C-alpha positions in Angstrom: 70.8 98.0 87.3 70.1 101.6 86.6 73.4 103.5 85.1 73.2 106.1 88.0 73.1 103.5 90.6 76.1 101.6 89.2 78.1 105.0 89.1 77.2 105.4 92.6 78.1 102.0 94.0 81.4 101.9 92.2 83.1 104.6 94.2 86.8 103.6 95.0 87.2 101.1 98.0 89.9 98.9 99.3 89.9 95.3 97.9 90.1 93.8 101.4 92.8 91.2 100.7 93.9 92.5 104.2 92.5 94.6 107.2 93.7 96.8 108.2 94.9 97.7 104.7 98.6 98.2 103.7 98.2 102.2 103.7 97.9 101.8 107.5 101.2 99.9 107.8 104.2 102.0 109.7 107.7 102.0 110.5 106.9 101.2 114.2 107.0 97.6 113.2 110.5 96.2 112.4 112.6 93.0 112.0 113.1 92.6 115.8 109.0 92.7 116.4 108.8 90.2 113.4 111.3 87.8 114.7 109.5 87.7 118.1 106.1 87.4 116.5 107.7 84.3 114.5 109.1 82.9 118.0 105.7 83.0 119.6 104.1 80.5 117.0 103.0 77.5 118.2 105.0 74.4 117.3 102.4 73.0 115.0 101.5 76.2 113.5 100.8 75.8 109.7 103.0 77.9 107.6 102.4 79.4 104.1 105.2 80.9 102.0 105.2 83.7 99.5 108.2 84.5 97.2 108.4 87.6 95.4 110.3 88.2 92.3 110.1 91.8 91.2 111.2 91.6 87.8 109.8 91.5 84.3 111.3 91.3 81.0 108.4 93.8 79.6 106.5 96.1 81.6 102.8 95.5 81.0 101.0 99.0 81.5 98.1 97.8 83.3 100.2 96.1 86.1 99.7 97.1 89.7 102.6 95.0 91.0 106.1 95.9 92.5 108.4 94.9 89.6 110.8 96.6 87.2 111.7 95.7 83.9 115.3 94.3 83.3 116.8 93.3 79.8 119.7 91.3 81.6 119.8 88.3 84.1 122.6 89.6 86.3 120.1 91.8 88.3 117.9 88.5 88.8 121.0 86.6 89.8 122.2 89.2 92.3 118.6 89.4 93.7 118.6 85.7 94.3 121.4 85.7 96.4 119.4 88.2 98.7 116.6 86.0 98.7 118.7 83.0 99.4 120.1 84.7 102.5 116.6 85.7 103.7 115.1 82.4 103.1 118.0 80.9 105.2 117.5 83.4 108.0 113.7 83.1 108.4 113.7 79.1 108.0 116.0 78.8 110.9 113.4 80.9 113.0 110.4 79.0 111.5 112.1 75.8 112.4 110.0 72.6 111.9 106.7 74.1 111.8 104.9 72.6 108.8 104.8 74.4 105.4 101.5 73.9 103.7 101.6 76.2 100.9 104.0 78.0 98.6 103.3 80.6 96.2 105.7 82.5 93.8 104.5 85.6 92.3 106.0 89.0 91.0 106.9 90.4 88.6 107.4 87.2 86.4 108.8 84.5 88.2 108.8 82.6 84.9 111.8 84.8 84.3 114.0 82.5 86.3 116.5 79.9 84.5 116.0 76.5 85.2 118.7 76.0 87.3 117.7 78.8 89.6 114.1 77.2 89.8 115.7 74.0 91.1 118.1 76.0 93.5 115.5 78.0 95.2 113.1 75.3 95.5 116.0 72.9 97.0 117.0 75.8 99.6 113.1 76.1 100.4 113.1 72.7 101.3 116.2 72.5 103.3 115.4 75.7 105.0 111.6 74.7 106.1 109.6 71.8 106.8 108.0 71.5 103.4 105.2 68.8 103.9 104.5 66.3 101.2 101.1 67.6 100.6 102.1 71.3 99.8 100.0 73.2 97.5 102.8 74.9 95.1 101.6 77.7 92.8 103.3 79.8 90.6 102.5 83.2 88.2 103.6 82.3 84.7 104.0 84.7 81.8 103.9 82.5 78.7 106.3 84.7 76.8 108.9 83.6 79.1 108.4 79.7 78.9 110.6 77.2 77.3 110.8 73.3 77.6 113.6 73.5 80.2 111.7 75.6 82.3 108.4 73.6 81.9 110.6 70.7 83.1 112.2 72.7 85.9 108.7 73.8 87.3 107.5 70.0 87.3 110.5 68.7 88.8 110.1 71.3 91.6 106.6 69.9 92.6 104.5 72.4 91.1 100.8 71.8 91.7 99.0 74.9 90.1 100.1 77.2 87.3 98.6 80.7 87.1 98.6 82.3 83.6 97.6 86.0 82.9 95.7 86.4 80.0 93.9 89.7 80.5 92.2 90.0 77.1 92.9 88.2 73.5 91.7 91.2 71.6 95.1 92.6 69.8 93.9 96.2 70.1 93.6 95.7 73.8 96.9 93.9 74.2 98.6 96.8 72.3 97.0 99.2 74.4 98.5 97.5 77.7 101.9 96.3 76.2 100.8 92.8 76.8 100.9 90.9 73.4 100.0 87.2 73.9 98.2 85.2 71.5 95.5 82.4 72.4 98.0 79.6 70.9 100.9 80.9 73.0 98.6 80.5 76.1 97.2 77.1 75.0 100.9 75.8 74.5 101.6 76.8 78.1 98.5 75.1 79.4 99.1 71.6 77.5 102.9 71.8 78.4 102.0 72.1 82.3 99.4 69.5 82.2 101.7 67.2 80.2 104.2 67.3 82.9 101.6 66.4 85.7 100.6 69.8 86.9 97.0 69.1 88.0 95.7 72.6 88.3 95.5 75.7 86.1 94.3 79.1 87.1 93.9 81.8 84.4 93.3 85.6 85.2 91.2 87.7 82.9 90.6 91.6 83.3 87.8 93.8 82.4 87.6 97.6 82.5 90.7 97.8 80.1 91.6 100.4 77.4 89.4 99.7 74.1 87.8 96.7 75.8 84.0 96.0 74.8 81.4 93.6 76.1 81.7 91.8 72.9 85.5 91.4 73.4 85.2 90.2 77.1 82.6 87.7 76.1 85.0 86.4 73.3 87.8 86.3 75.7 85.7 84.5 78.3 84.9 81.8 75.5 88.6 81.3 74.6 89.6 80.9 78.4 86.8 78.4 79.0 88.0 76.3 75.9 91.3 75.7 77.7 89.3 74.3 80.8 91.3 75.7 83.5 90.2 74.6 87.1 90.0 78.0 88.2 89.3 81.8 86.8 89.8 85.0 88.3 87.9 87.8 86.5 89.4 91.0 88.1 88.6 94.6 87.2 91.4 96.6 85.9 92.6 99.0 88.7 93.6 102.4 87.0 95.8 104.1 89.6 98.4 106.0 87.7 99.0 108.4 90.7 100.4 105.1 92.4 101.8 103.3 89.2 103.4 105.9 86.9 103.7 103.5 84.0 99.9 103.2 83.9 99.8 107.1 82.6 101.0 105.1 79.3 97.1 104.1 79.2 95.1 106.9 77.6 92.3 107.7 80.1 89.8 108.5 77.2 89.8 104.9 76.0 88.8 103.4 79.2 85.3 102.3 79.5 83.3 103.8 82.1 81.6 102.5 85.3 78.5 101.1 83.2 80.7 99.6 80.7 82.9 98.0 83.3 79.9 96.5 84.9 78.5 95.2 81.6 81.8 93.8 80.6 82.1 91.9 84.1 78.4 90.6 84.0 78.9 89.3 80.4 82.1 87.4 81.0 80.7 85.9 84.3 77.6 84.8 82.4 79.9 83.1 80.0 81.9 81.3 82.7 78.6 80.2 84.7 77.0 78.9 81.4 80.4 76.7 81.0 79.9 75.1 84.4 82.3 77.3 86.8 80.9 78.1 90.2 81.0 81.6 91.5 83.6 82.3 94.1 83.5 85.4 96.1 83.2 88.3 93.7 85.7 87.8 91.2 86.5 84.1 91.1 85.3 80.9 89.2 86.1 77.4 89.8 84.8 74.1 88.5 82.4 72.4 90.8 85.2 69.7 91.9 87.8 72.2 92.6 88.9 72.8 96.1 88.0 76.5 96.0 84.4 75.6 95.1 84.1 73.0 97.9 85.5 75.5 100.2 83.3 78.1 99.4 80.2 75.7 99.8 81.6 74.6 103.2 82.2 78.2 104.5 85.8 77.6 104.8 87.0 79.9 102.0 89.7 82.3 103.0 91.2 85.7 101.7 94.6 87.1 101.7 97.1 89.0 99.4 96.6 86.6 96.8 92.8 87.0 96.3 90.6 84.2 97.6 92.3 80.9 98.6 91.7 77.4 100.5 94.9 77.8 102.2 93.9 77.7 106.1 97.4 78.7 107.2 98.2 80.0 110.8 101.1 82.3 109.3 101.9 83.7 105.9 105.7 84.3 105.5 106.5 86.9 102.9 109.9 86.6 101.3 111.5 89.0 98.6 111.5 92.8 98.2 108.0 94.3 99.1 106.6 90.8 100.2 103.9 91.3 102.9 103.4 88.5 105.7 100.4 88.0 108.1 101.0 86.4 111.7 98.2 86.1 114.4 99.8 89.1 115.8 100.0 91.4 112.8 101.3 92.3 109.4 104.9 92.8 108.2 106.1 94.2 104.8 109.8 93.9 103.3 111.6 96.8 102.2 110.1 97.6 98.4 113.2 99.1 96.9 115.1 96.1 95.3 118.6 97.3 96.0 118.1 98.3 99.5 116.2 94.9 100.2 119.2 93.2 98.9 121.7 95.0 100.9 120.0 94.3 104.1 119.5 90.8 103.3 122.9 90.3 102.4 124.3 92.0 105.3 122.1 90.0 107.8 120.6 93.1 109.3 116.9 91.9 108.4 114.6 93.0 105.6 111.3 94.3 107.2 110.4 98.1 106.6 107.2 98.5 108.3 104.0 96.6 109.7 101.0 96.8 111.9 100.1 95.0 115.2 96.6 94.0 115.6 94.2 95.4 118.1 91.4 93.6 119.3 88.8 95.6 117.2 91.2 95.0 114.0 90.8 91.1 114.5 86.9 91.6 115.1 86.6 93.9 112.1 89.0 91.9 109.8 87.0 88.6 110.5 83.6 90.3 109.7 84.9 91.7 106.3 86.7 88.5 105.4 83.3 86.6 106.0 81.5 89.1 103.9 83.8 88.9 101.2 84.0 85.0 101.1 80.5 84.1 102.1 78.3 87.0 101.4 76.9 86.6 104.8 77.7 87.6 108.3 76.5 85.4 111.0 75.9 87.4 114.5 75.9 84.0 116.6 79.3 83.3 115.2 80.7 86.6 116.0 79.5 86.5 119.3 80.8 82.9 119.9 84.4 84.2 118.6 84.7 87.8 120.2 81.9 87.7 122.8 80.5 91.0 123.8 83.1 92.9 121.7 81.1 91.9 118.8 78.1 93.9 119.8 79.1 97.3 118.0 79.8 95.6 114.7 76.5 93.8 114.9 74.8 96.9 115.5 76.5 98.3 112.5 75.3 95.6 110.3 71.6 95.7 111.5 71.8 99.6 110.8 73.3 99.2 107.4 70.4 96.6 106.3 67.7 98.7 107.8 69.1 102.0 106.1 70.2 100.3 102.8 67.8 101.6 99.8 69.9 100.3 97.3 68.9 96.4 97.7 72.7 95.5 98.6 71.8 93.7 101.7 68.9 92.1 103.9 68.7 90.8 107.5 67.5 87.3 107.9 67.3 85.8 111.4 70.6 86.5 113.2 72.5 87.2 110.0 73.3 90.0 107.5 72.9 88.6 104.0 74.4 90.1 100.9 71.7 90.0 98.0 72.4 88.8 94.7 72.1 92.3 93.4 74.5 93.5 96.1 77.2 90.6 95.4 79.1 92.5 92.8 79.3 95.5 95.2 80.3 93.5 98.4 83.7 95.7 98.7 81.4 98.5 99.2 79.4 97.0 101.8 82.4 95.8 103.5 83.7 99.2 103.7 80.8 100.0 106.2 82.8 97.8 108.9 86.3 99.7 108.1 87.1 101.8 111.0 90.2 103.3 109.4 88.5 104.4 105.9 87.1 107.7 107.1 90.5 109.0 108.3 92.2 107.1 105.2 94.1 109.4 102.9 94.9 106.6 100.3 93.4 106.7 96.9 91.7 103.3 95.9 90.5 101.7 92.6 86.8 101.5 91.9 84.5 98.8 93.4 83.8 97.5 90.0 
């Protein structure tokens, strides 16, 4: 693809893990509205839980998460008291509605002591109706792990371990303050598998400081040698105006748009050659994995964790900054850890802001999700789901395809289809249907 076109197509746009996107959340949605929405859920609504632990024992300079570095365990122990209080409160409101998925993110949930892994898990099972077939995943930092923690996660019922690798090149690791050897990573993979954890996910990044195409290929080959069931290949989002610690990364050693595109393409080629199937624009899975099967069946979903097979009716966020999604809209907890703890422990509620869906939000959110997951948008399916209200979006899709001079999309009978050349830039196509983007003052990461 010509350099000029790649540069043009990698303009900053949202990642569309939600629609409307988080910058449009507002303080008009609070705890009372959240609890009213929970009460309105059907008795058989499927619930997914996300727990956020906003602490790390080292601050990786590339990180875009809500987290902070701590050198003592005391702040974590105090935070867990607040998390326990929120779990108990929300669990009582959710009642016996079945929990089908649990995901722990951060920060580094792997910082938790073995006893606390057990206590939080036990409280979740007492407070919620956790099904026997629950999918339970956690993000692990290999530098935090030890035998007692491996045992605790396995005893808690972990089904998937997600391990951040980013890049194995020592120069790149030093530039992002994330030293982690291949042997260290392999030890975690083998320890989890030996304890019956059936699925491993590994995260890789491209676009990092000092990263090269050859380095991206080498890291991809090492990751493939571990045979994880899933691999995420993300582009580094350099947003130092949001995440101040990213200013520790020298802009001058970051690859440009063409180099980022070349790294992503080269790493993806390695993964495909090893038998992995493309899932959306930045995930890969072995053909037998549930994510690959869902992508083939058109049932793939997208939420704040990225691509998922979790077909929940409501996502409940627990912990500081955690975001939930209900049929009626989004809610987000207080971001500042200390303030979150005060409200949770006082029993005054932890929701700071949110957004209630309009009918147009639901329509456009669905259209964007299907483009991001399926690379196609069926006009018949839109009409069946939304009726006459779908017509403006269908007209926008037809107009986009007819005016597209870059080869990103084409019209097939009753369907907008993203071309093979357009797939890496699907975020750019999805932005066409974003009714908020023109009025949006937020700054986003590059599309590649």
